[in-house]
N, C-alpha and C positions, 0 to 999 in steps of 0.2 A: 485596867477594864478600857475598850475603849471609849472613845466618847461616839453619843450614838447622833445620828445628823435628821433622826424619824421627824417628818412633820403629823405624827398622824394626830395627836389627841393636845388641844389646849383646853385650860379653862381659865374664865372668868369671875373674880372675884368683885361683887356686885353689878347688879341691871340695872342700874342708872344710866344716864344719858351717857357717862364717861364710858361708861361697861356696854352699851349700847353700841356705841361708836368703836369701841376697842373690839369688837364683836363682827363687825360687818369688814374692819380692817383686819382680824385672820381668815374668815370665811374661805376665800379662794387661795387659802394659803397652807390648810390644815383639814384633812380630814373632818374630824369632829371636833365640834366647838361645845363648851359644858357654860353657860353662864351659869352660876351662880350665887343666889341673891340669900337672903336672909330672911328680909319679910314677906308674907304673903302678897303679894300684889292685888292691887283693885282691878278689879273689869272692868271699869269704865275709866273716863279721867277727875280722880280723887288724890287729895291727896294722902300720905301716909308717911308712919313716926320715925322711918329710916331718912329722910330725907326732911329737916329739920327745918332747911331754907323754902321749901316745896309752895309752902302760901305765900312769902315774900315773892314781888314783881322782878317776871322775867323780861327782856326786850332783847331780841336779836338784832343784832346789829346787820350792817352792811359784807363783812366776810363771814363770820358767823350765818347766815340766812345762804352765803355763796357755797361755802363746806359745806356744809347737813345736808345744801340741797344732791352736792356732787357726790357726796356718802348715801344716800336715800330720795333717789330720784323721783319723785312725787312727794315730796313730804312737802310744799308751800300749800299745794293744791287742797293737797287733804289737810292739813291744820284749816286753812280758808271754808273746809266743806263744811267744816265744826262750829265757825263764829270765832275765828283767828281774824287777824286782817292785816295789809301792809298799810304804813304811812308815812307820813314824810319827817323824821326829825327836825328839819332845817325851818318847817313853817307849819309844823302841828302838834308844835309843844309849846306850854306857857311855860316861859322858865323865869322864874326871876335870881339873876347873879348876884352876887357882890356890891353890883356897880348899876344895877337898875335890868328893866324887863329885858330879855333877848330880843334881838327886829326877827323879824320873818324874811325871808329866802323863799322865792319861787323855786331856783332854778339852779339848784346847788347839786340836787342828781342823786343823795342822797336818801335811799328807803330804810328801815326796820318791819320786824313783825314783831306784832304784839297779839299774846295767848298767855294761860296761865304756863305754869310749871308742869303740873298733873299731864294737861292737851299734851304740849308737845311730848315728855316723857311717855305716855301711854300711845301717842302712836308711832312713835321714831321706835320701840319693841316691838307692836305689830307690824309693822313696815319690817323689819326684820326675820322677825319669826318669818312671814309671808311671802320672802324674797329668800331666804336662805337656809334649804333642806336641811344644810347639815350643822344648825343653831340649837341645842338643847338649852333651855327653861327649868331648870331647879329653884323652888318655891321654900323660903321657909327652911333652908338651909344654910348655915356659921360656921365658915372655915375655924379650925383650931389651931393648927399648926401646921407647918410645912413638910411633907415628907423630902427627906434628901439622901442622895448619896455622895460617898467624898471617895474620889479619885485623886490619889495622891496629897499635894496641897488646895483642890479645886473642891469648890462645894457646887453637884449638882441639884437643882430644887427637878421631883420627881413627880409632886402632886400635892396633894391638900388631905390632913385627916380634919375631919367635919362633926358637930355635935348630934349627927341624923342615926336615929336608929337604927336604921335600914340599912345588912350589911351590903347592899351596896353602893354605897351610899357614903359608907362610914371612911371611909378612904378611896380617895379618886386618884389614878395617876392619870401625866400627863405631861407631855415634853415641854411646856408652855403653861408656866401661870404667871397670867396678870393681877394685878394688885387695882384692884378699883374700886376701894373704896372709902374715900375720900380724904378727909378729916381724920375720920379715925380709926386708919391704916393702923394694926398689929403688927409691921412691916420691921421697923427699927427693934421692935423689941425679940420680935421671930431672929432676927437677922444677929441679933447679940445672943440670945441662946444657942444658936450655931456654931457659936467661939467667932464668929463676922463681924467687925467694927459696922457700928450704926453711919448712917449717910452723915457727913456735914450739914446744917441745916442753918439756912438765914431767917430771921423771923423781925419782922415788921407788926406790931401793936397799935392802934389808933384809937382803942378804947370805944369803940362802936357796936350801938344795938342797933335790931330793926324790928318795930312793934309794928306790927299790921293786924288790920283787920278790912274785912269782903264787906261791900256796900253793893244794892241795886243802885243804877243810876238813876234820875231822874227821867220822867218819858223825853223831856227837851232839850238833856243832853247829845241825842242823835242831832241835832241839829247846831250843836258849836259846833267852831273851828275846831277847836283843838283833842285830841286825845290824851293829851298827861300835862301835871300840870305841876313842875318842878321847883322847890320855894331853897335853894341855896343856901345854905350854913354861912357862914363868915368870916375865915380865920383871920389872929388865932384867938377870937373872943367869944363871939354869939355860934353858940357848937350843935343848935339845934336844927335840924332843917323837914324835910317834909316831898313826897309825892302821892301822885295820884296816878296809876294808868289804868286807862280801860283796855279792857281783854273781853274775852267772849262772854254770850249770853247778858250782854249791855251789864256787864258788873263794872265794878271799882276797885283797885286793889289798894288801898290809901296807907300808906305809911312811914311812922313818925321815926327819923334818924335823930338817934345821938350820937355824939362823937366827945371824943376829950375825955370821957367820962360822964357827961350830960348825961346818963343813958334814960331813955321813951319811959313811961312806965306801962305798965301791963292791966292796970284795974283799969274799966272805962274811966268813969271821972277823973283820973292823973292823965288818963291817953286825951281825951279833950283836952282839959286843960294845958296841956303839953302844947298840942296843934294849934290851940287859941293862942298861946304865947310868941307865934310862928313872927317874924319879920311882915308877913301881910296875912289882912285876914281874912284872904277870900278861900283859902283850906277848911276853915272853919265855915262859914258860910258856905259854902259847897254841902257840906257832910250835913250841914240844916236840913238841905233839899233832897237826900237822899235816906236809903232804909237799908241799916246795917245789916246783916248775914248773919254774921260770924261774929266769936269772940276777939278780943286781940289776941297774939300772940306772937311770939318774940325769938328773937334770934339773937346770938352773939356769936354764931363762929365768923368772925369778917375778919382774924388774922393772916396777916398775908405769911407763906410761908412759903419756902424754896429747897426743900431735900435737893443737896449740889450730887446726883446722882453723877453726871458728866462728870465727877469730879472722883468719885469713889474708886476707892484703892484694895477691896475688898477685892478673894475669886472666887466671885460670887458669877455661877450661870443658871439662864432658866425660868428666872423670875423678872417681870417688869414692873414696876412703879409708874402708876397712870391717870392722869385728869391730878384732880385733886390732891390726891396719897403722894403727888411727888411737888408739885405749886400748885397754892389757894391763893389768890388772891381777896384782896378786898370786896366782895359783890356789888359797891356803888359803880365800882367802872364797866362793869356789864360785859367780863373778860373769860368769864369761867367756860362757858358752854363752849367759844368758837377756839378757846386753846384746847379742849379737850377734841373737839374735830382736827383741827391741825395737826396733833397727837397722832390721831388714827391714821389719815392722811399719812404724815413723815414713817408710822409703822409700817402701813402698805408697803411703800415704794420701799424701805428699808428689807422688806422680808423680800420683796421682788427682786428686788440687786444683789443680796447675797443667799444663797443656798444653802443649806444645812441647817446643825445646830442653833441655837440662840443662844452661845458661846455668850465669855465676857468681851470677846472680842465685837462682836453683833454689840452688845449694848451700850458700848463705848462709843461705837460709833453713832445708836439708834441718839443716845443721849445727849450728843456734842449737838448733832442735827437739832435735837429738840431745842434744844439751852438757846438758841440764835432768836426766837420767836419770843420763848420766856420770856428774856431777859425783856425784852420792848417790854410786854406786859408790866412785869416786875415795876420798870424805872419809871413807867404810869403812875402806878398803883402808890409807890411807895416814896416817888415824889410830891405828890396831892397827902399822903397821910402825914407825911414829918410836918405838911402844913401848921400842925397842934403840937400845942408844947407838952404836952403828957404823952405822947407820941411813945414807945419803948422801944427803941432798935438802933442801931450805928448810925447814926447818919453821916453821910457821907462830906469829904472835909469841906469842900467848898457849895455845901448844900445854899448857904444864905444868897451866896450869888447869884448858884441856880435858880430860886426859889423865885429871886427877883427879878430876875431876867424874863421868867415862866407865864412873871405873877403883870408883868409889863405884856409881854407878849399877848396873855388876852384881851388889856385893854386895848387894845393896837386892834388884832384879826376880827374882832365881833363888829369892829365898822366896815370889814370888807367882804362882801361878797364871797370872790376867787382867791383870801387866802382862806376863808373858811372852810370854802369846797379843800382847797388841798389838806387843813388840817383834819378834816372831820374822821379820815381813815386811821390817823393814829390813835385812838380812842378801839379801836377794834383789826388790830395785827394787821392792817392794811396797806400798811408802809411803817419804814423804817423810819427812827427820827432824822437823820441826819440826809435824807432822802429827799427832803421835802424842802432842803434849801441848796435851790435855784437859782439862779440870775436874776430870774424876773418874780420870784418869791422874797430874796433880797430886796431888791429895788423897791418893791410894793411896800412889805415892811418900816425901809426909809422915809418913803413917804407918808406911809400912819404914823413914827416913829415924830417927826415934824409938825405936822398935823395934831396930832395926840400934845407934843409941849407947845403949840403955839392957839388954836384953836380948844382945846378941851371938848371935845363933841363929848357928846351926853347922852346917856340909854334913856327911858321914858319911864315915868313913875309910878304912871298907873298902867294897866289894861282892864278892856272888858274880856269877860267872859262867857259874857250869856248873848253874842251877836253870833248868825248863821256864820258860815267859812268864808262867802264872801265880802264879809263886813272889814275893815279898817283893820289898819295891821301896826303896832308900833314901828320905827323906822328907825337906824342910830344917827343917819346924817343923811337928807337927803342927795348932796352931791353925789355921797361915793355912793349908796348904793343903787344912784342912775349908771352907773360906770358902766 
């Protein structure tokens, strides 16, 4: 049987952020695109059961903003019209690091976007459906099986079978199926049922949970200088942390973060005691001024995993694993949405460059291109998570040396705005690790090391959160900050 080259119809499983990004990437290249979503989606920006992380804080960092706004022109303006806002993470986050309160800098040039996950997801879907008339959203229907054909020793995915009672939806034929169902993907099981090997997988589990509650911020909070409070844990001993993020409608998303098996409780009394036990009393004090709006909601989907599809040897055609279905990071580091946007851009470029069917040769090229940026996120997330002794996963052979160097760099870089500006993009796929190692960076790092060993600069031990934006801020060292 001849191999089809049609790009008539594509089906995407999952209409969350990853699925919507994939649909935008496919729409210019296929006559029709069907988004198949198992949930009945809300008609306003609300959380839903199928996105357990939806109640947790989400902040779009610099690269994520850029890529999503490129995929969906007007996105940032639309979000702003619904109360989301930009802020500068270099001077509008109060962060208690393991060494003290981080300094605030005015000229780093970093911007992030604060808003709730439901608002972002709802807005993305609405923009997609408004701008792409060839995209259809089907709700309340779950894919249960892959349709396929065997052509010699090759397996071609030709659509999906669903749980719908509607004959028109019980079997959906497609030239390409994208699995964007996230961490709950059934793809490995389906591939095994087809006689194909399951993809190799890396897993690193920091034994982490997030217990989150939404609050109405006090009226005076809009005048305070900060937009987020972060109390870091201090590995390898103190595993308790917390964040308070301001989002639309003057709300706070308050998250107790438990790591290394020291899980944050979900009952109100236990959760408040957990907040009270943190290294700083400020989080608990802030909550005493705010009004709780929800119950405490937990999320434990924090394992780092990476299905190594760029090394997959099965003769599979017509199926792409996308977003968290192929690689998911510990959400503490804010990489997931950016990774989906980058994957969508890469998919669109691949479809533009390579005409014809999405065969296994296309898939190999696409996954190899994707692996280049996924590896950067993987290195960051797992290096941070291996700081904890109970983290499960294969530690790199030289991890103790790597961690020692990384920790020393943290202590040096935070005192120099120029180096801070250089390293910030590493957190959001904005630069590759080794690209920052320039002569000027090495020179500043060397001077910083000498200064660290000789003068031992210290970070502030106290901070005032209740003053307006123009108030005095903590600085690490007046001589360095003024350079």
